[in-house]
C-alpha positions in Angstrom: -4.1 1.5 26.0 -3.1 1.3 22.3 -4.3 5.0 21.6 -2.5 6.5 24.6 0.1 9.3 23.8 2.0 8.2 26.9 2.4 5.3 29.2 1.3 5.5 32.9 3.9 4.9 35.4 4.5 1.2 36.3 3.5 1.7 39.9 0.1 3.1 38.7 -0.4 0.2 36.3 0.4 -2.3 39.1 -2.3 -0.7 41.5 -4.8 -0.9 38.7 -4.0 -4.8 38.4 -4.6 -5.1 42.1 -7.8 -3.1 41.9 -9.2 -5.2 39.0 -8.4 -8.4 40.8 -10.1 -7.1 44.0 -13.1 -6.0 42.1 -13.4 -9.3 40.4 -13.4 -11.2 43.7 -15.9 -8.9 45.3 -18.2 -9.4 42.3 -18.0 -13.1 42.8 -18.9 -12.7 46.6 -21.9 -10.4 45.9 -23.6 -13.0 43.8 -26.4 -10.8 42.2 -26.4 -11.4 38.5 -26.7 -7.9 37.2 -24.2 -6.5 39.6 -21.7 -9.4 39.1 -21.8 -8.9 35.3 -21.2 -5.2 35.5 -18.5 -5.5 38.0 -16.8 -8.2 36.1 -16.9 -6.2 32.9 -15.5 -3.2 34.7 -12.8 -5.4 36.3 -11.9 -6.9 33.0 -11.5 -3.4 31.3 -9.3 -2.2 34.1 -7.2 -5.4 34.0 -6.8 -5.2 30.2 -5.7 -1.6 30.4 -3.1 -2.2 33.1 -1.9 -5.5 31.6 -1.2 -3.9 28.1 0.5 -1.0 29.7 2.8 -3.2 31.7 3.4 -5.4 28.7 4.4 -2.3 26.8 6.6 -1.2 29.6 8.5 -4.5 29.5 9.0 -4.3 25.7 10.1 -0.7 25.9 12.6 -1.3 28.5 15.3 -1.8 25.9 16.5 1.1 23.6 19.3 1.7 21.2 21.0 4.8 22.5 21.0 7.5 19.9 24.7 7.8 20.0 25.0 4.3 18.6 22.9 4.8 15.7 24.7 4.6 12.4 27.9 3.2 14.0 29.5 -0.2 13.4 28.7 -2.7 15.9 29.8 -6.3 16.0 27.2 -8.8 17.3 27.1 -12.6 17.9 23.8 -14.1 17.9 21.3 -16.4 16.1 18.9 -15.9 13.3 15.7 -16.6 15.1 13.1 -16.0 12.2 12.5 -17.4 8.7 14.7 -15.4 6.4 12.8 -13.3 3.7 14.4 -13.2 0.5 13.9 -10.0 -1.7 15.3 -8.6 -4.9 18.4 -6.9 -3.1 19.2 -9.5 -0.4 17.6 -11.1 2.5 15.9 -9.8 5.7 15.8 -11.6 9.1 15.5 -11.1 12.7 18.6 -11.6 14.9 18.7 -12.6 18.6 21.6 -11.0 20.2 23.8 -13.1 22.4 27.0 -11.1 22.7 28.1 -7.4 21.9 31.8 -7.1 21.1 33.5 -4.0 22.6 34.7 -1.3 20.2 37.3 1.3 21.0 37.1 0.4 24.8 33.2 0.9 24.6 30.6 -1.9 24.8 27.5 -0.6 22.8 24.1 -1.1 24.4 22.0 -3.2 21.9 18.4 -4.5 22.3 17.9 -8.4 22.6 16.3 -8.7 19.2 17.0 -6.5 16.1 15.7 -6.6 12.5 18.4 -6.8 9.8 18.8 -6.7 6.1 21.9 -8.2 4.3 22.3 -6.8 0.9 23.8 -8.3 -2.2 26.9 -6.5 -3.7 26.0 -3.2 -5.4 22.5 -2.9 -4.2 23.2 -0.8 -1.1 25.4 2.3 -1.4 26.6 2.1 2.2 27.4 -1.5 2.3 30.9 -3.0 1.6 31.2 -4.6 -1.8 31.9 -8.0 -0.3 29.0 -7.9 2.3 26.9 -10.8 0.8 27.8 -13.6 -1.6 25.6 -16.6 -2.6 27.6 -18.8 0.0 26.4 -16.6 2.8 23.0 -16.4 1.3 22.6 -20.2 1.4 24.1 -20.6 4.8 21.9 -17.9 6.4 19.0 -20.2 7.9 16.9 -20.0 10.9 18.8 -21.1 14.0 22.2 -20.5 12.6 24.7 -18.6 14.8 26.7 -15.7 13.2 29.2 -13.0 14.0 28.0 -9.9 12.0 29.0 -6.2 11.9 25.9 -4.2 11.6 24.8 -0.6 11.5 21.5 0.1 13.5 19.0 2.7 14.0 16.0 3.1 16.4 12.6 1.9 15.3 11.1 4.4 12.7 8.6 4.2 10.0 6.6 6.5 7.8 3.8 8.1 9.7 0.7 8.9 7.6 -3.1 9.0 8.3 -4.9 5.7 7.7 -1.8 3.8 6.8 0.3 0.9 8.3 2.0 1.8 11.4 5.4 0.1 11.1 6.7 1.3 14.5 3.8 -0.3 16.4 4.5 -3.5 14.2 8.1 -3.6 15.4 7.1 -3.0 19.0 4.7 -5.9 18.9 7.5 -8.3 17.8 9.9 -6.8 20.4 12.2 -5.6 17.7 13.8 -2.5 19.1 16.2 -1.7 16.5 16.6 -2.1 12.7 19.7 -2.1 10.4 21.8 -3.7 7.9 24.9 -6.1 7.7 28.3 -4.6 6.7 31.9 -5.6 6.7 34.1 -4.4 9.5 36.7 -2.4 7.8 38.4 -1.2 11.0 39.1 -4.5 12.8 38.9 -6.7 9.7 36.4 -9.1 11.4 34.8 -10.9 8.6 31.0 -11.8 8.8 31.2 -15.3 9.6 28.8 -18.2 10.5 29.9 -19.8 13.9 27.4 -22.8 14.2 25.0 -24.3 11.6 22.2 -24.6 14.1 21.6 -23.8 17.7 18.9 -25.9 19.2 16.0 -23.9 21.0 12.2 -24.3 20.8 11.9 -21.2 18.5 14.7 -22.2 16.3 13.4 -25.6 15.8 10.0 -24.2 14.8 11.4 -21.6 12.4 13.9 -24.3 10.9 10.9 -26.6 10.2 9.0 -23.7 8.6 12.0 -23.1 6.4 12.3 -26.6 5.4 8.7 -26.8 4.3 9.1 -23.5 2.4 12.2 -24.8 0.6 10.5 -28.0 -0.3 7.7 -26.2 -1.9 9.9 -23.7 -3.8 12.2 -26.3 -5.0 9.4 -28.5 -6.3 8.0 -25.5 -8.1 10.9 -23.5 -9.4 9.8 -20.4 -11.5 6.0 -21.1 -10.8 4.1 -17.9 -10.3 1.8 -19.2 -7.5 4.4 -21.1 -5.5 4.2 -18.4 -2.9 0.4 -19.0 -2.5 1.1 -22.6 -1.7 3.8 -21.5 0.8 1.2 -19.2 2.5 -1.3 -21.9 2.8 1.2 -24.3 4.4 3.2 -22.1 6.7 1.5 -18.7 6.5 4.5 -16.9 5.0 2.8 -14.6 2.3 5.9 -12.6 1.4 6.5 -14.5 -1.9 3.0 -13.6 -3.3 3.3 -11.0 -6.1 1.8 -7.4 -5.3 -0.3 -7.7 -8.5 -1.8 -11.0 -7.4 -2.6 -9.3 -4.0 -4.5 -6.7 -5.8 -6.6 -9.4 -7.5 -7.2 -11.3 -4.3 -8.2 -8.0 -2.4 -10.5 -6.9 -5.2 -12.3 -10.1 -5.3 -12.5 -10.5 -1.5 -10.6 -13.8 -1.3 -7.3 -12.6 0.4 -8.6 -14.3 3.7 -8.3 -17.6 1.9 -4.6 -17.0 1.1 -3.5 -17.6 4.6 -3.8 -20.0 7.5 -7.4 -19.6 8.3 -9.7 -21.0 10.9 -11.2 -23.3 8.3 -7.7 -24.9 7.6 -6.8 -25.5 11.3 -10.3 -26.9 12.0 -9.9 -29.2 9.1 -6.5 -30.4 10.2 -7.8 -30.9 13.8 -10.9 -32.7 12.7 -8.9 -35.1 10.5 -6.5 -36.1 13.3 -9.3 -36.2 15.9 -11.4 -38.6 13.5 -8.3 -40.8 12.8 -7.2 -41.2 16.4 -10.7 -41.5 17.7 -11.3 -44.5 15.2 -8.0 -46.1 16.0 -8.7 -45.8 19.6 -12.0 -47.3 19.3 -10.5 -50.2 17.6 -7.7 -50.4 20.1 -5.1 -50.0 17.3 -6.2 -53.4 15.9 -4.9 -55.1 19.1 -6.6 -57.1 21.9 -6.2 -54.1 24.2 -9.4 -52.4 25.5 -8.2 -48.9 25.4 -11.7 -47.1 25.4 -12.3 -48.7 28.8 -9.1 -46.9 30.1 -9.9 -43.6 28.5 -12.9 -42.7 26.2 -12.3 -42.3 22.5 -14.0 -38.9 22.6 -11.3 -37.6 25.0 -8.5 -39.0 22.8 -10.0 -37.6 19.8 -10.3 -34.1 21.3 -6.7 -34.2 22.7 -5.3 -35.4 19.2 -7.2 -32.6 17.4 -6.1 -30.0 19.8 -2.4 -31.1 19.6 -2.5 -31.3 15.8 -3.9 -27.8 15.7 -1.2 -26.6 18.2 1.5 -27.9 16.0 0.0 -26.6 12.8 -0.5 -23.1 14.3 3.2 -23.0 15.4 4.3 -23.9 11.9 1.8 -21.4 10.5 3.4 -18.4 12.3 0.9 -17.9 15.1 -1.2 -15.3 13.4 -4.2 -13.9 15.1 -7.0 -15.9 13.1 -4.9 -19.0 13.7 -4.6 -18.3 17.4 -8.4 -17.7 17.7 -9.2 -21.1 16.2 -6.5 -22.8 18.3 -7.7 -21.5 21.6 -11.4 -22.2 20.8 -10.4 -25.8 20.0 -8.3 -26.1 23.2 -11.1 -24.7 25.3 -13.6 -27.2 23.8 -11.1 -30.0 24.4 -10.6 -29.0 28.0 -14.4 -28.7 28.6 -14.8 -32.2 27.3 -12.0 -33.6 29.3 -13.3 -31.9 32.6 -17.0 -33.0 31.7 -18.3 -29.4 31.6 -20.8 -28.0 29.3 -19.6 -24.8 27.8 -21.6 -22.5 25.3 -19.8 -21.5 22.1 -20.1 -17.8 22.9 -18.1 -18.5 26.1 -15.5 -20.3 24.0 -15.2 -17.3 21.7 -14.7 -15.0 24.7 -12.1 -17.2 26.3 -10.2 -17.2 23.0 -10.5 -13.4 22.8 -8.9 -13.0 26.4 -6.2 -15.4 25.6 -5.2 -13.5 22.4 -5.2 -10.1 24.2 -3.2 -11.6 27.2 -0.5 -12.9 24.8 -0.5 -9.9 22.4 -2.2 -6.7 23.6 -1.2 -5.0 20.2 -3.4 -7.4 18.3 -6.3 -4.8 18.3 -4.2 -2.6 16.1 -4.4 -4.9 13.0 -7.4 -5.8 10.8 -7.0 -9.6 11.1 -8.0 -9.4 14.8 -11.2 -7.6 14.2 -12.3 -9.4 11.1 -11.6 -12.8 12.7 -13.5 -12.4 15.8 -16.2 -10.2 14.3 -16.7 -12.9 11.6 -17.3 -15.8 14.1 -19.4 -13.4 16.2 -21.7 -12.7 13.2 -22.0 -16.4 12.5 -23.0 -17.1 16.2 -25.4 -14.2 16.2 -27.2 -15.3 13.0 -26.8 -19.0 13.6 -28.1 -19.2 17.1 -31.1 -16.9 16.3 -32.3 -18.8 13.3 -31.2 -22.6 13.9 -34.4 -23.2 15.9 -36.6 -21.3 13.6 -35.6 -23.2 10.6 -35.4 -26.5 12.3 -38.8 -27.9 11.1 -38.1 -26.6 7.5 -34.7 -28.3 7.4 -36.1 -31.7 8.6 -38.3 -31.7 5.7 -35.8 -31.6 3.0 -34.7 -34.4 0.8 -31.2 -34.6 1.5 -28.3 -33.4 3.8 -26.4 -31.8 0.9 -29.3 -29.3 0.3 -29.2 -28.4 4.0 -25.3 -28.0 3.7 -25.6 -25.8 0.5 -28.2 -23.6 2.2 -26.3 -23.4 5.4 -23.1 -22.4 3.6 -25.1 -19.8 1.6 -26.5 -18.2 4.7 -23.2 -18.2 6.4 -21.7 -16.4 3.4 -24.6 -14.0 3.3 -24.4 -13.3 7.0 -20.6 -12.8 7.0 -20.7 -10.5 4.0 -23.4 -8.3 5.4 -22.0 -8.4 8.9 -18.5 -7.5 7.9 -19.6 -4.6 5.5 -19.1 -1.8 8.0 -16.0 -3.0 9.4 -14.5 -3.7 5.9 -15.1 -0.1 5.0 -13.6 1.1 8.1 -10.5 -1.0 7.8 -10.0 -0.9 4.0 -12.1 1.8 2.6 -13.7 -0.5 -0.1 -16.0 -3.4 -0.5 -15.6 -6.2 -3.1 -19.0 -6.4 -4.7 -17.8 -9.5 -6.6 -16.7 -11.0 -3.4 -19.7 -13.4 -2.6 -19.5 -14.9 -6.0 -15.6 -15.1 -5.9 -15.9 -16.8 -2.5 -18.4 -19.3 -3.7 -15.9 -20.4 -6.3 -12.7 -19.9 -4.4 -13.6 -21.5 -1.0 -14.3 -25.0 -2.2 -11.3 -25.0 -4.6 -8.9 -23.7 -1.8 -10.4 -25.4 1.1 -11.3 -28.8 -0.2 -8.6 -29.3 -3.0 -5.6 -27.0 -2.9 -5.0 -26.9 0.9 -5.3 -30.6 1.5 -3.0 -31.3 -1.5 -0.3 -28.9 -0.3 -0.5 -30.2 3.2 -0.3 -33.8 2.0 2.7 -33.0 -0.2 4.6 -31.7 2.9 4.5 -35.2 4.6 4.7 -37.5 1.6 8.1 -38.5 -0.1 9.2 -37.3 -3.5 8.3 -37.7 -6.2 4.7 -38.1 -5.0 5.0 -34.8 -3.2 6.1 -33.1 -6.3 3.1 -34.3 -8.3 0.8 -33.2 -5.6 2.3 -29.7 -5.4 2.2 -29.5 -9.2 -1.5 -30.5 -9.1 -2.3 -27.9 -6.5 -0.4 -25.2 -8.4 -2.3 -26.0 -11.5 -5.6 -25.5 -9.5 -4.3 -22.2 -8.1 -3.4 -21.1 -11.5 -6.9 -21.8 -13.0 -8.6 -20.1 -10.0 -6.3 -17.0 -10.3 -7.4 -16.7 -13.9 -11.1 -16.8 -13.0 -10.4 -14.3 -10.2 -8.5 -11.9 -12.5 -11.5 -11.9 -14.9 -13.8 -11.2 -12.0 -11.5 -8.5 -10.7 -11.3 -6.7 -14.1 -15.1 -6.1 -14.0 -16.0 -2.4 -13.6 -18.4 -3.2 -10.7 -16.1 -5.5 -8.9 -15.2 -3.1 -6.1 -16.9 -0.2 -4.6 -14.5 2.4 -3.3 -15.3 4.5 -0.2 -13.6 7.0 2.1 -12.6 5.8 5.6 -15.9 6.7 7.6 -16.2 8.7 10.8 -16.7 6.9 14.1 -20.3 7.9 14.4 -21.0 6.7 10.9 -19.6 3.3 11.7 -21.5 3.1 14.9 -24.9 3.7 13.2 -23.9 1.2 10.4 -23.1 -1.5 13.0 -26.4 -1.1 14.8 -28.2 -1.2 11.5 -26.3 -4.5 10.5 -27.3 -6.2 13.8 -30.9 -5.1 13.1 -30.8 -6.5 9.5 -29.3 -9.9 10.6 -31.8 -10.3 13.4 -33.8 -13.5 13.6 -37.0 -13.9 11.6 -39.9 -12.1 13.0 -37.9 -9.1 14.2 -40.0 -5.9 13.2 -39.1 -3.7 10.3 -35.8 -5.2 9.4 -36.0 -3.5 6.1 -35.9 -0.1 7.7 -32.5 -0.9 9.0 -31.1 -0.2 5.6 -31.4 3.5 6.3 -28.7 3.1 8.8 -26.2 2.3 6.0 -27.1 5.5 4.1 -24.5 7.7 6.0 -21.8 5.0 5.3 -22.6 4.7 1.5 -22.9 8.4 0.8 -19.8 9.5 2.8 -17.4 11.0 0.3 -14.6 11.8 2.7 -13.1 15.1 3.9 -12.4 17.9 1.5 -11.6 21.6 1.6 -14.6 24.0 2.2 -15.4 26.9 0.0 -12.6 29.3 0.0 -10.0 26.9 1.4 -7.0 25.1 0.0 -5.2 22.1 1.8 -1.5 21.1 1.2 -0.4 17.8 2.5 3.3 16.8 2.6 3.1 12.9 2.8 5.8 11.0 4.8 7.3 9.0 2.0 10.9 8.7 3.3 13.7 10.2 1.3 11.6 11.7 -1.5 8.9 14.2 -2.3 5.0 13.9 -2.6 2.9 16.8 -2.0 -1.0 16.8 -2.5 -2.6 20.1 -3.2 -6.5 20.2 -2.8 -9.1 22.8 -3.6 -12.8 22.2 -3.0 -13.3 20.5 -6.4 -9.8 19.6 -7.8 -6.5 17.8 -6.7 -3.0 18.1 -7.8 -0.1 15.9 -6.7 3.4 17.2 -6.9 5.9 14.2 -7.2 5.3 10.5 -6.3 8.1 9.7 -3.7 10.7 7.1 -4.1 11.0 3.5 -5.2 11.7 1.2 -2.4 13.0 -1.8 -4.4 11.4 -4.4 -6.4 7.8 -3.6 -7.2 7.4 -1.6 -4.1 7.3 2.2 -4.2 5.7 5.3 -2.5 2.9 5.1 -5.0 1.5 1.7 -4.1 2.7 1.8 -0.4 1.8 5.4 0.6 0.0 7.5 -2.0 -2.6 5.4 -3.5 -3.7 3.9 -0.2 -3.9 7.4 1.3 -5.8 8.8 -1.6 -8.3 5.9 -1.4 -8.8 6.3 2.2 -9.6 9.8 1.7 -12.2 8.9 -0.9 -10.1 10.4 -3.8 -10.4 8.3 -6.9 -9.0 10.8 -9.4 -6.3 13.5 -9.8 -6.7 16.4 -12.1 -3.0 17.1 -12.4 0.1 15.2 -11.6 3.5 16.9 -11.7 6.7 14.9 -11.8 9.4 17.4 -11.4 12.3 15.5 -12.6 13.5 11.9 -13.3 15.4 11.2 -10.1 13.9 8.1 -8.5 13.0 9.7 -5.3 10.6 12.0 -7.1 9.4 9.9 -9.9 9.6 6.3 -8.3 5.9 6.1 -7.5 4.4 7.8 -10.7 3.5 4.5 -12.6 1.8 3.1 -9.5 -0.2 6.2 -9.0 -1.3 6.3 -12.6 -2.2 2.5 -12.4 -4.2 3.0 -9.1 -5.7 6.4 -9.7 -7.1 8.1 -12.7 -4.8 11.0 -13.6 -6.1 13.6 -16.2 -2.9 15.5 -16.9 0.7 14.8 -16.3 3.3 17.7 -16.3 7.0 16.7 -16.1 10.4 17.6 -17.3 10.9 14.0 -18.6 11.9 13.0 -22.1 8.9 12.0 -24.4 10.2 8.4 -24.5 10.3 8.1 -20.6 7.8 5.3 -19.5 5.9 7.8 -17.3 5.4 10.2 -20.3 4.4 7.2 -22.5 1.9 5.9 -20.0 0.3 9.3 -19.3 -3.1 9.9 -21.1 -2.2 13.5 -21.6 1.6 14.4 -21.0 2.8 18.1 -21.1 6.4 19.1 -20.5 6.8 21.7 -17.8 7.8 25.1 -19.1 7.7 28.7 -17.8 4.6 30.5 -18.4 2.1 27.6 -18.1 -0.9 28.8 -15.9 -4.2 27.4 -14.9 -7.0 28.6 -12.3 -9.0 26.3 -10.1 -11.5 28.4 -8.4 -9.7 30.9 -6.0 -6.3 29.1 -6.6 -3.9 30.0 -9.4 -1.0 27.7 -10.6 2.0 29.2 -12.3 5.0 27.2 -13.7 8.1 29.3 -13.1 10.8 26.9 -14.4 12.2 25.4 -16.6 12.3 27.4 -19.9 12.6 25.6 -23.2 16.4 26.4 -23.6 17.1 24.4 -20.4 15.8 21.2 -22.3 17.8 22.1 -25.3 21.0 22.2 -23.2 20.4 18.4 -22.4 20.9 15.4 -24.5 18.0 14.6 -26.8 17.4 11.2 -25.5 18.2 11.4 -21.8 18.5 14.3 -19.4 22.0 14.0 -17.9 21.3 16.6 -15.0 17.6 16.1 -13.9 17.9 18.6 -11.0 18.7 21.3 -13.6 15.2 21.0 -15.0 13.0 20.5 -11.9 9.6 21.7 -12.5 9.1 24.7 -10.3 5.4 25.8 -9.5 4.0 28.7 -7.5 0.5 28.2 -6.2 -1.4 31.3 -5.2 -4.5 31.2 -2.9 -5.7 34.6 -1.8 -2.9 36.3 0.1 -0.9 33.1 0.5 1.6 31.5 -1.8 3.1 28.0 -1.8 6.4 27.5 -3.8 7.3 23.8 -4.9 10.8 23.9 -6.5 11.6 20.3 -6.5 15.4 19.7 -6.6 16.6 22.9 -8.0 20.2 24.0 -6.9 22.1 27.2 -6.5 22.4 27.9 -10.3 18.6 27.6 -10.7 17.9 29.6 -7.6 19.8 32.4 -9.1 18.0 32.1 -12.4 14.7 32.2 -10.7 15.9 35.4 -8.7 16.8 37.1 -12.0 13.8 36.1 -14.1 11.1 36.5 -11.3 12.5 39.3 -9.1 9.8 40.3 -6.6 7.5 37.5 -7.5 9.0 34.6 -5.5 7.7 35.7 -2.0 5.8 32.8 -0.5 4.1 31.8 2.7 5.3 28.2 2.4 8.4 26.9 0.7 9.1 23.3 0.0 12.9 23.2 0.8 14.8 22.8 -2.5 16.6 19.5 -3.0 15.6 18.2 0.5 17.8 20.9 2.2 21.0 19.8 0.5 24.2 21.8 0.8 23.9 22.8 -2.9 20.6 24.7 -2.5 18.6 27.0 -0.3 21.1 29.9 -0.7 20.9 32.9 1.5 19.9 35.0 -1.5 17.1 32.6 -2.5 15.7 32.5 1.0 15.8 36.3 1.3 13.9 36.6 -1.9 11.2 33.9 -1.1 11.1 35.1 2.7 8.8 32.1 3.7 7.0 31.6 7.0 7.0 27.9 6.9 9.5 25.6 5.4 8.7 21.9 4.5 11.6 19.4 4.5 10.6 16.0 3.0 13.5 13.8 4.1 13.8 10.3 5.4 15.0 9.4 8.7 18.8 9.2 9.0 18.9 9.2 5.1 22.3 8.4 3.5 22.5 11.9 2.0 22.4 13.5 5.5 19.7 15.8 4.4 19.0 18.4 5.6 22.4 19.8 6.0 23.1 21.4 9.5 24.3 24.6 7.9 21.2 24.8 5.8 19.0 24.4 8.8 20.8 27.1 10.6 20.2 29.4 7.5 16.5 28.9 7.9 16.5 29.2 11.6 18.5 32.5 11.5 15.7 34.0 9.2 13.0 32.9 11.8 11.3 30.4 9.4 9.3 27.6 11.0 10.6 24.3 10.1 8.4 21.2 9.6 10.1 17.8 8.5 8.6 14.5 7.7 11.1 12.5 9.4 10.2 14.2 12.7 6.7 15.2 12.3 5.2 12.6 9.8 2.7 13.8 7.3 2.2 17.6 7.4 -1.2 19.2 6.7 -1.4 22.9 5.9 -4.9 24.5 5.7 -5.2 27.9 3.9 -8.2 30.2 4.3 -7.7 33.8 5.6 -4.8 32.3 7.8 -2.6 29.3 7.5 -2.8 26.5 10.1 -0.3 23.6 10.3 -0.8 20.2 11.8 1.5 17.2 11.9 0.4 13.6 12.0 2.8 12.5 14.9 1.4 15.3 17.0 -2.3 14.9 16.3 -1.9 11.0 16.4 0.6 10.8 19.3 1.3 7.3 20.5 3.4 6.0 23.4 5.9 4.2 21.0 6.6 7.1 18.8 10.1 8.5 19.4 11.1 5.6 21.6 
């Protein structure tokens, strides 16, 4: 269902549910094993498809009407999530209780929206008094507020292989996003109406907030306090991006979360304590085990402890999987039934998908269930084969060490194809890093952090300081491992058939002892290991306009070389288009180096991701109009200032810098360019009979100069719209001189500059120019051979939630 371009009608999905139920009943009546299994599998597939579709219909029933986008709306409701603090303010979800009428109209607003509340001076469209520190401290989970907001429909950047923000919003039933502002028309101040509104969700989120505050107050200005918060309540947002890179490169990121190991440990602890107390009748004369067996009490206690912990942990997929498995085992024990572990896993899988059909879209779902499946596959097949050998060993600890080693080996090998598919890289240092990190995190850091949450101060503070010290030491070791040249093997995201062959080979490799020719299965990995990703064929050129929001980033590829024109915007803090979009996209494509990077000018929507690109990808030469002292110019291994007359040839493709000239730099101050648009690097790319013109943010004066200095040389097949289609560019004379067939507009959805301007769009349309824009089409791929073909990501990868 989650790959469908459109949802079937509700009546059709309801009929499929009835059909699946009938098929399941008939299969039970027939009784033949092979017929029953096939029918039940078919019934389950039909039921799952229909259930996911009806679930989606239910969530999509609410829409913010387009006419209410970008208008002031006053809402009354409660903060129903743990607020997330970032550099410019705070983000939270808001459960709407009442929508106040405005100018005789009552806006139609979804039940839950995602909001940001910015600090003064950090958001150009927010009023100066929108957020102060008093409001910041009062904004807690469960509080009721009257807020004036501006909303827009769910929208996110759409690029191949990258995170789908719109699907994430749909999964959480957030059908609009926006920000808080003051009501200048009615003078209704943003105001807290109640400190706390009791509800099950608010109680849980408030408890999570209290635990987070307790940890952060005990560890002020401690770098890894966010790691302890993640281990206790599953909130990973306070972990620094550079630390995530270390954790990912060393393959231990799964430990910096609420994992199945943590939940099982908590459940086992409570089960052991309650079982022991029950056997001893709580030190009384009561004979409680005669009323209820201690095993049942232990199972119930462990399951309840796991349930409470999972609620506090944010109810992630790995946590859900462990909880459901524990609940099924406890239920089987209480009912006196014998159940296999594989059946337990299947029940947990079914429950996860019933509650959250979109779980299949995220890596955590596949890694969690696949890891347990691999352990079961290898463990059940070898447990009996090695029983005699284990019995002869000297001590239990030797058996434990070997079992742990075998489990780590099986999971590493078993998850290899899936890891390449989901992340495009494999941590070669991962097994060694996990051998160090698992005992430290699982046996020391997590117990200390959890104990600190229930013990009083100052004992809790001492435990948190000790846990932080262990994490700090571990992080130092992991950083050293991460810096090794062989720490990570980077790969392109493989094709489906390559993954299918690799998965079959993996099952063969992990088969029980005695399985014939297991070494031959390594051949099944060869297509996966040698896959270098897609690239232009001989005589081709590809141009990809990435969807980076309000900014520019264009990748130009020839069969052997690659150039990136501009690096998109900075998003705030340490987040930018470089580390959020460009580098992940390049890695997914198997691109680990750029032959040239052009940063057209200093504006943040063009240069914001440059440093991240240079840190994540090897860049041979950087061309820019930046001053020599600019951090990008200083960081570049080879920096050259753009100037008219620079040319180079890559195979059949020729690159010519048309602008600026040296005198344009001379007209600017020596230390800082005061008008960056006036010196935007403009490059002409010629491939056979086709030309691509990339002019950056030049405006009308620069367009006139180009016409005067390159008359008759500007005609192009594809034009990147100057200055995102602003009203100060794309003059009629310039468009007439260039005469493009296709125009690319790199603009953000409902951007604050209102680019592209309506009159500019009409100018392009009047000339019969085909318009492609990132905010509507997502990433745009142009392929040049004898002809030009254009494809857009939102069209090729159409999903039913796009445009809703």
